[in-house]
C-alpha positions in Angstrom: 120.0 84.1 123.1 121.8 82.6 126.1 122.7 79.0 125.9 121.4 76.6 128.6 123.9 75.7 131.4 124.2 71.9 131.0 126.0 70.2 128.1 123.7 67.2 128.3 120.8 69.5 127.4 122.6 70.8 124.4 123.4 67.3 123.2 119.8 66.3 123.8 118.5 69.3 121.8 120.8 68.4 118.9 119.6 64.8 119.0 116.0 66.0 119.0 116.6 68.0 115.9 118.2 65.0 114.1 115.3 62.8 115.2 112.8 65.4 114.1 114.3 65.5 110.6 113.8 61.7 110.1 110.3 61.7 111.6 107.7 61.3 108.8 104.8 63.7 108.4 102.0 61.6 109.9 98.7 62.0 107.9 95.2 60.8 108.5 94.4 57.5 106.8 93.1 58.1 103.2 93.2 61.8 103.6 95.0 61.9 100.2 92.0 60.1 98.6 89.1 62.2 99.9 88.9 66.0 99.8 86.5 66.1 102.8 89.2 64.6 105.1 91.9 66.9 106.4 95.4 65.7 106.9 95.4 66.2 110.7 96.3 62.9 112.4 93.6 60.4 113.5 94.5 57.0 114.8 93.3 54.2 112.4 90.8 52.0 114.2 89.2 49.9 111.5 89.3 46.1 111.5 90.8 45.9 108.0 92.6 49.2 108.0 96.0 48.9 106.2 97.7 51.6 108.2 96.7 50.0 111.5 98.0 46.6 110.3 101.2 48.3 109.1 101.1 46.9 105.6 104.0 47.7 103.3 103.4 50.7 101.0 101.1 52.5 103.4 102.1 55.6 105.5 103.6 55.0 108.9 101.6 55.5 112.1 102.4 57.4 115.2 104.5 55.2 117.6 106.6 55.7 120.7 109.8 55.1 118.8 109.5 58.5 117.1 109.6 60.3 120.4 112.5 62.7 121.3 114.9 62.5 124.2 113.3 62.8 127.6 115.7 65.7 128.7 114.3 67.9 125.9 110.6 67.3 126.3 108.8 70.6 126.9 111.8 72.7 126.1 112.0 75.6 123.7 114.7 75.1 120.9 116.8 77.7 122.8 117.0 75.2 125.7 114.8 77.2 128.1 111.6 76.0 129.6 108.7 78.2 128.4 106.6 80.1 131.0 103.5 82.0 129.9 103.3 85.4 131.7 100.3 87.8 132.1 101.8 90.4 134.5 104.9 91.6 136.2 104.2 89.7 139.4 104.6 86.4 137.6 108.2 87.4 136.7 109.2 87.1 140.3 108.7 83.3 140.2 111.0 82.8 137.2 114.5 81.4 137.2 116.5 83.2 134.5 119.0 80.4 134.1 116.5 77.7 133.1 113.3 79.5 132.2 112.3 81.9 129.5 109.2 84.1 129.3 106.5 84.2 126.6 104.1 87.1 127.0 100.5 86.1 126.6 98.8 87.5 123.5 95.9 89.0 125.5 98.3 91.4 127.3 98.0 95.0 126.2 100.7 97.3 125.1 101.1 99.2 128.4 101.4 96.0 130.5 103.6 94.4 127.9 106.0 97.4 128.1 106.1 97.0 132.0 106.8 93.3 131.6 109.7 94.0 129.2 111.3 96.5 131.5 111.1 94.1 134.5 112.4 91.2 132.5 115.4 93.3 131.3 116.2 94.3 134.9 116.2 90.6 136.0 118.0 89.5 132.7 115.1 87.1 131.8 114.9 85.9 128.2 111.7 86.9 126.3 110.8 84.5 123.5 108.2 86.6 121.7 110.1 89.9 121.8 110.0 90.3 118.0 106.2 90.7 118.0 106.6 93.9 120.1 109.0 95.4 117.6 106.6 94.6 114.8 103.8 96.3 116.7 105.9 99.4 117.2 106.8 99.4 113.4 103.2 99.0 112.5 102.2 101.9 114.8 104.9 104.1 113.1 103.6 103.2 109.7 100.0 103.9 110.7 100.9 107.3 112.2 102.9 108.3 109.1 99.9 107.3 106.9 97.5 109.3 109.1 99.8 112.3 108.9 100.0 112.0 105.1 96.2 111.8 104.8 95.8 114.8 107.1 98.2 116.8 104.9 96.3 115.8 101.8 93.0 116.8 103.3 94.4 120.2 104.3 95.8 120.7 100.8 92.4 119.8 99.3 90.6 122.1 101.6 93.0 124.9 100.7 92.5 124.2 97.0 88.8 124.2 97.3 88.9 127.5 99.3 91.1 129.1 96.6 88.8 127.9 93.7 85.8 129.3 95.6 87.4 132.6 96.0 88.3 132.7 92.3 84.7 131.8 91.4 83.4 134.6 93.7 85.7 137.1 92.1 84.6 136.1 88.6 80.9 136.4 89.6 81.5 139.9 91.0 83.2 140.9 87.7 80.3 139.4 85.7 77.8 141.3 87.8 79.7 144.5 87.4 79.7 144.1 83.6 76.0 143.4 83.4 75.2 146.6 85.3 77.2 148.8 83.0 75.5 147.6 79.9 
């Protein structure tokens, strides 16, 4: 992937990574105690809640101090600003130096292929390009499996036909023997 133009953005991205490593995994109060509570964050609001009161020994709560640098907010780890694209017309509005494209998951294969071609012409970075390769590989595997199944079916049909012919020949021979006696 291409690196962003400014050095300050690169430094801010590195700083964001360092801050992110130190940031705790914020959990819902007492989610570890009750199975019915998921760990997804909920702000503690109770009057006597230990997390809200920030009592020692209780998990930390979400605060402004854990926030990343302002320069990197909304940026992809590559340093580009993500733009969701549904068709080729939306590629005209994109600046390849600062923005990168993410193709929407509702876009079909045909339109996705057109978007890829246009993006390559304009040298626009595509963030979810790997998904397309996976789809192509899956299609190849599926077609290979279908071909194998078709071959197996043909072989079975041929075997059945051969066994029927042999049975008919045996019946004719049996009928011929019965007449002679």
